[in-house]
VEXBA-495853 format. One record per residue (C-alpha): z, x, y; residue in three letters. Coordinates in steps of 0.02 Angstrom, whole numbers, plus 32768, in hexadecimal, padded with zeros to 4 digits. Example, Ala and Ser with C-alpha at 12.3 -4.5 7.8 and 13.67 -1.06 7.14 Angstrom:
VEXBA-495853
8186|8267|7F1F|ALA .
8165|82AC|7FCB|SER .
//
This chain:
VEXBA-495853
6A92|754E|9C07|MET .
6AF7|75E2|9BFC|ARG .
6AB6|765A|9B8F|SER .
6AA6|7719|9B6A|LYS .
6A0C|7742|9B11|LEU .
69EF|77EE|9AC1|LEU .
692F|77E7|9AFB|THR .
696F|7800|9BAE|ALA .
69B2|78A4|9B8D|LEU .
6914|7916|9BAE|PRO .
68F8|78BB|9C49|PHE .
6998|78DE|9C84|ILE .
69AB|799B|9C59|ALA .
68FD|799F|9CDE|ALA .
6951|7937|9D62|ALA .
69E5|79A7|9D51|GLY .
6978|7A38|9DA8|MET .
693E|79DC|9E3B|LEU .
6987|7A2A|9ED8|PRO .
69F7|79CA|9F4B|GLY .
69A1|7975|9FD8|THR .
6A36|7920|A02E|ALA .
6A2C|7917|A0E3|LEU .
6A65|78A8|A171|ALA .
6A13|780E|A177|LYS .
6A15|7764|A1A3|ASP .
69B7|770B|A113|GLU .
69FB|76F5|A061|PHE .
69D3|769E|9FC9|SER .
6A3B|766A|9F32|VAL .
6A0D|761C|9E89|CYS .
6A65|75A3|9E0E|TRP .
6A44|754B|9D6F|SER .
6A79|74B6|9D28|ILE .
6B27|74B2|9CE4|TYR .
6BBF|743E|9D03|VAL .
6C1D|74C9|9D81|GLY .
6B72|74FC|9DD8|TRP .
6B3D|7443|9E06|MET .
6BA1|743E|9EB0|PRO .
6B11|74BA|9EF1|TRP .
6A8A|7434|9EDE|ASP .
6AFA|73BE|9F40|TYR .
6B24|7438|9FC4|GLY .
6A74|7468|9FDB|ASP .
6A3D|73AE|9FD2|ALA .
6AB3|737D|A045|GLU .
6A98|7400|A0C9|GLY .
6B51|743E|A0B2|ILE .
6B14|74F3|A092|VAL .
6AA7|74F1|A122|ASP .
6B24|74BA|A19C|LYS .
6B9A|755A|A15B|TRP .
6AF8|75C1|A16D|ALA .
6ADA|7593|A223|ASP .
6B9E|75A7|A243|ARG .
6B70|7660|A222|TYR .
6AC7|766B|A278|ASP .
6A74|768C|A1D6|ILE .
6A0D|7630|A144|GLU .
6A30|760F|A09A|ILE .
69B1|75D8|A016|ASP .
69F4|758A|9F89|VAL .
6983|7596|9EF1|VAL .
6983|7528|9E49|GLN .
6940|7594|9DAD|ILE .
693C|752C|9D0E|ASN .
694A|75C4|9CA4|ASP .
69F2|7617|9CAC|TYR .
69DF|76C5|9C6F|ILE .
6943|76D6|9CDB|GLU .
69B0|769D|9D71|SER .
6A20|7735|9D4B|ILE .
697F|77A0|9D25|ASN .
6934|7779|9DD7|GLN .
69DB|7799|9E29|TYR .
69E2|7846|9DD6|THR .
6942|7871|9E08|SER .
6967|784F|9EBF|GLY .
6910|77AA|9EC5|ARG .
69B6|774A|9F01|PHE .
6A47|777B|9F67|ASP .
6AB7|7710|9EE2|GLY .
6AB3|76C1|9E51|CYS .
6B22|764B|9DE2|THR .
6B54|7684|9D40|MET .
6BE3|769F|9CC8|THR .
6C5D|7734|9CCE|ASN .
6C28|7785|9C24|MET .
6B6D|7776|9C60|ASP .
6BA1|77B3|9D0D|ALA .
6BE3|785A|9C92|LEU .
6B52|7870|9C23|THR .
6ABF|7849|9C90|ILE .
6AC9|7881|9D50|PRO .
6B64|78F8|9D46|ALA .
6B31|7941|9C9F|SER .
6A7F|795C|9CE5|GLY .
6ACC|79BF|9D74|ASN .
6AC4|7939|9E03|VAL .
6B74|7935|9E61|ASP .
6BAA|787B|9E61|SER .
6C2C|7817|9EB4|THR .
6C88|776D|9E6C|ALA .
6C81|7722|9F0A|LEU .
6CB4|7682|9ED6|LEU .
6D22|7659|9E30|VAL .
6CEC|759C|9E20|GLY .
6D3D|756D|9D7F|ASP .
6D54|7592|9CC7|PHE .
6D25|7534|9C36|SER .
6DB6|74CD|9BFD|ASP .
6D5E|747A|9B52|GLY .
6CBA|747C|9B8D|ASN .
6C93|7509|9B02|ASP .
6CCA|74E1|9A45|GLY .
6CCA|7501|9998|ILE .
6C85|7475|9930|VAL .
6C9B|746F|9873|MET .
6C60|73F4|97F3|LYS .
6CDA|73AC|977B|ASN .
6D63|742F|979E|GLU .
6DEC|741A|9823|ASP .
6E2D|74D5|9824|ASP .
6DD2|755F|986B|LEU .
6E0E|75D3|97DD|ALA .
6DA0|7579|975A|GLU .
6D09|75C2|97CB|ILE .
6D1E|766D|9766|GLU .
6C89|7692|96F9|GLY .
6C19|7604|975C|LYS .
6B79|7614|97C9|ARG .
6B93|75EC|987D|VAL .
6B03|75B5|98E4|ASN .
6B16|75D7|99A3|LEU .
6AB1|7637|9A2E|VAL .
6AB9|76E0|9A03|GLU .
6B28|775C|9A7A|LEU .
6B5B|76C0|9AF8|SER .
6BFD|7688|9B30|VAL .
6BFB|7617|9A82|SER .
6BF1|76C6|9A28|HIS .
6C77|76FB|9A8B|TYR .
6CE2|7652|9A79|LEU .
6CC6|7666|99BE|LEU .
6D09|7723|99BE|ALA .
6DA1|76EF|9A12|ARG .
6DB5|7651|999F|GLY .
6DB3|76C3|9911|LEU .
6E2E|7731|9940|GLU .
6EA8|769E|995C|SER .
6EA3|767B|98A4|VAL .
6EA3|7733|985F|GLY .
6DE3|774E|9843|LEU .
6D52|77A8|988E|SER .
6C9C|7796|989E|GLU .
6C8F|77F9|9809|ARG .
6CD4|775F|97A6|ASP .
6C4E|76FC|97D0|ILE .
6B7F|76FB|97F6|GLU .
6B44|76CD|9896|VAL .
6A98|7678|98A0|VAL .
6A3E|767C|9948|ASN .
6A16|75CB|997E|THR .
69D2|7587|9A23|ALA .
6A33|7525|9A8C|ASP .
69BC|74A1|9A92|ALA .
69BA|749E|99C0|ASP .
6A7D|749A|99B4|ILE .
6A90|73EF|999E|VAL .
69FE|73C1|991E|SER .
6A37|7452|98C3|ALA .
6ADE|7422|98A8|PHE .
6A98|7374|9860|ALA .
6A53|73CE|97D9|THR .
6AA4|73E9|9726|PRO .
6A94|74A6|9731|ASP .
6AEC|74BA|97D7|VAL .
6BBE|74A9|97CD|SER .
6BF7|74FD|9860|SER .
6BA5|750C|9918|VAL .
6BE1|7562|99BE|VAL .
6BA2|7504|9A63|THR .
6BD6|74BF|9B11|TRP .
6BB5|742A|9B62|ASN .
6B5C|73B0|9B5B|PRO .
6B20|73EE|9AB2|GLN .
6BDD|73F9|9A7C|LEU .
6C03|733D|9A9E|SER .
6B59|730A|9A43|SER .
6B8F|7388|99BB|VAL .
6C34|732C|999C|LEU .
6BEA|7280|9993|GLU .
6B9D|72A0|98ED|GLN .
6BFA|7275|9851|PRO .
6C83|72E4|9814|ASN .
6C84|7351|989E|ALA .
6D2A|73A2|98D6|ASN .
6D4A|7411|9974|LEU .
6DAE|74A3|991B|VAL .
6DAE|7510|99C3|PHE .
6D87|74F7|9A78|ASP .
6D86|7555|9B17|SER .
6E34|7508|9B42|SER .
6E81|756E|9AC5|GLN .
6E49|7609|9B2A|ILE .
6E67|75D2|9BEA|PRO .
6E29|7636|9C64|GLY .
6DB5|76AD|9BF9|GLU .
6D0E|764A|9C1D|ILE .
6CDE|763B|9CC9|MET .
6C59|75F9|9D3D|ASP .
6C32|7670|9DD6|LEU .
6BD2|7685|9E6E|MET .
6BA3|7733|9E58|VAL .
6B5B|7798|9EFB|VAL .
6B13|7842|9F1A|ASN .
6BA5|78AC|9F4D|THR .
6B37|791A|9FCB|GLU .
6AE6|7881|A017|THR .
6B9D|7833|A02A|LEU .
6BEF|78CC|A074|GLU .
6B5A|78D7|A0F3|ALA .
6B5E|780D|A122|ASN .
6C14|77D3|A111|PRO .
6BCD|7735|A165|GLU .
6B6E|770A|A0BB|PHE .
6BFF|770A|A05C|GLY .
6C61|76A3|A0E1|LYS .
6BCD|762A|A0E4|ALA .
6BC0|7619|A025|LEU .
6C84|75FB|A018|THR .
6C99|757F|A09D|GLY .
6C0D|7516|A05E|ALA .
6C62|7514|9FAC|TRP .
6D06|74EB|9FE0|TYR .
6CB4|7459|A051|GLU .
6C4E|741F|9FBC|ILE .
6D01|7421|9F41|MET .
6D49|73BE|9FD2|ALA .
6CD2|7333|9FCD|ARG .
6CBE|7325|9F02|MET .
6D75|72FD|9EEE|GLN .
6DB2|725C|9ED4|GLY .
6D7F|71B3|9ECA|ASP .
6D46|7181|9F79|ASP .
6C8E|715B|9F94|GLU .
6C6B|7209|9FCD|THR .
6CAF|725F|9F38|ALA .
6C46|71E4|9EC6|ILE .
6BBA|71F4|9F13|GLU .
6BCB|72B4|9F07|ALA .
6BE6|72AB|9E58|ARG .
6B57|723E|9E34|THR .
6AEC|72A7|9E89|HIS .
6B1E|7333|9E21|MET .
6B10|72C8|9D91|ALA .
6A62|728C|9DA6|ASN .
6A19|7345|9DD9|ALA .
6A75|7383|9D2B|ALA .
6A1B|7304|9CB8|GLY .
6AB2|7290|9C9D|THR .
6B00|71F7|9CE9|ASP .
6BA6|7203|9D4B|LEU .
6C0E|71D4|9CA4|GLU .
6BC9|7264|9C50|GLY .
6BDB|72DD|9CE1|TYR .
6C8F|72A8|9CF0|GLU .
6CB6|72C9|9C40|ALA .
6C6E|738E|9C52|GLN .
6CE7|7395|9CE6|LEU .
6D86|7351|9C7E|GLU .
6D5A|73F3|9C1B|ALA .
6D39|746A|9CB7|THR .
6DCE|74A6|9D12|ASN .
6D8B|74A8|9DBB|MET .
6DDD|750C|9E41|PHE .
6DCB|7487|9EBC|HIS .
6E4A|74E5|9F3B|ASP .
6E24|758F|9F73|PRO .
6ED0|75C1|9F68|SER .
6ED2|7595|9EA7|GLU .
6E2D|75F8|9E84|ALA .
6E91|76A1|9EE7|VAL .
6F1E|7688|9E78|ASP .
6EAC|7686|9DE2|PHE .
6E5A|7727|9E1A|THR .
6EF6|777B|9E4B|ARG .
6F3F|7769|9DA2|SER .
6F56|77E9|9D22|ASP .
6EFB|7770|9CA2|GLN .
6E63|777A|9CF4|LEU .
6E72|7847|9CDE|LEU .
6E99|7824|9C25|GLU .
6E08|77A4|9C06|THR .
6D81|7824|9C4A|MET .
6DCC|78B2|9BDC|GLN .
6DBB|7836|9B41|ASN .
6D05|780A|9B89|VAL .
6CDA|78B3|9B9D|ALA .
6D0A|78F4|9AE2|GLU .
6CA6|784A|9A9E|PHE .
6C15|7893|9AFD|SER .
6C2B|794C|9ACE|PHE .
6C31|791B|9A1F|ARG .
6B91|78B4|9A29|HIS .
6B2B|7936|9A84|GLY .
6B26|78DC|9B31|LEU .
6B5F|795C|9BA7|LEU .
6AC5|79BE|9B8D|GLY .
6A7F|7A35|9B16|GLN .
6AD9|7AC7|9B5E|GLY .
6B7F|7A8A|9B6B|ALA .
6C0E|7AE8|9B0F|PRO .
6C88|7A6E|9B14|SER .
6CCC|79C9|9B59|ALA .
6D13|7A14|9BF0|GLU .
6C67|7A58|9C1D|ALA .
6C4E|79DE|9CB3|VAL .
6CDA|79C5|9D26|GLY .
6D17|7922|9D4A|ILE .
6D8F|790A|9DEA|GLU .
6DFF|787F|9E1C|THR .
6E9D|786A|9E8D|PRO .
6F07|789D|9E0A|SER .
6EB4|793C|9DC6|GLY .
6E19|7980|9D89|THR .
6DE6|7988|9CD5|TYR .
6D70|7A0C|9C98|GLY .
6D15|7A8D|9CE0|ASN .
6D51|7A99|9DA4|GLU .
6CC0|7B10|9DC7|GLY .
6C48|7A88|9D98|ASN .
6C8A|79EA|9DD7|VAL .
6BF8|7973|9DCF|ASN .
6C53|78C0|9DBE|LEU .
6CE8|788D|9E40|ARG .
6D3D|77EF|9E5C|PHE .
6D80|77D8|9F0E|THR .
6DF4|7755|9F5E|ASP .
6DCF|7791|A008|LYS .
6D62|76FB|A030|TYR .
6DB0|7678|9FC9|MET .
6E5B|76AB|A02B|GLN .
6E04|7698|A0C9|GLN .
6DD1|75E2|A092|ALA .
6E6A|75BF|A05D|ALA .
6ECB|75FA|A10A|ASP .
6E48|7581|A16C|GLY .
6DFD|7624|A1B3|GLU .
6D3A|7603|A189|LEU .
//
């Protein structure tokens, strides 16, 4: 589940006032929640891959699953964890907007069809004008809707958003009163199995804009570069193992599928709609691209319009976002950073 909830904001405002406590240390913890692009962390933990890379750098890394996605980010923001899996939008609107300087250590993938807009009895997104649209409000689904509306010359003023829990999306679409929903897999696949359901827009039409990251505390990373090296080394060993059709790859993907509550076929269907950066050089190229900076500007503008950058944010540029190709926003308040340093070391075989 990848959702951003308004109810989390008061907590974040308080968490942002916590003092920095980063010191050189040798024990670290990261958390993750169930989603197709984050299941490799469960496999890497279970198979001892993370431990192997931690041992290489004489450190310990505890990998913890947290069932509630937003709670995992809240705990990271409060300082309970040194790293956490999250989307690029949530990295900006929760820890970064809460004054927790955070670095996207690993750009693992982007949604390439895993998120979509579905309409009943309509095959043209433009027909959504004037309709009620059920989705998890203030989530990446909400962002996808905004981008989809732009593509047909509409805006959020032209529709009515109905906040709906992700667990209720499938059953809601089955009722006669609901004609349009926005959701992500596996719910998206279930919605599309219903009669007269048509996919009218999906994340493959905004490639690279909904990213899945491993985000770490910037102060902790700077004080402990071996933490970044170990996580990165482990990640790309997992990526290498899960590719292909040999026995090791199939066993790896089967493990991930079971941990995600599906079967191999179901998990592989989700992988097909996910652009995984198995090769670190591909992730480096993506992170260095001008597109990343443009995407984060879009995300910041959407977040500001919906009050997700904090109560006192004067503009979409309130929080600085640093990427290898430049910085968007307030350079005196950079709290979200995308780095290619460790992924480049993996590409160069220097880990």
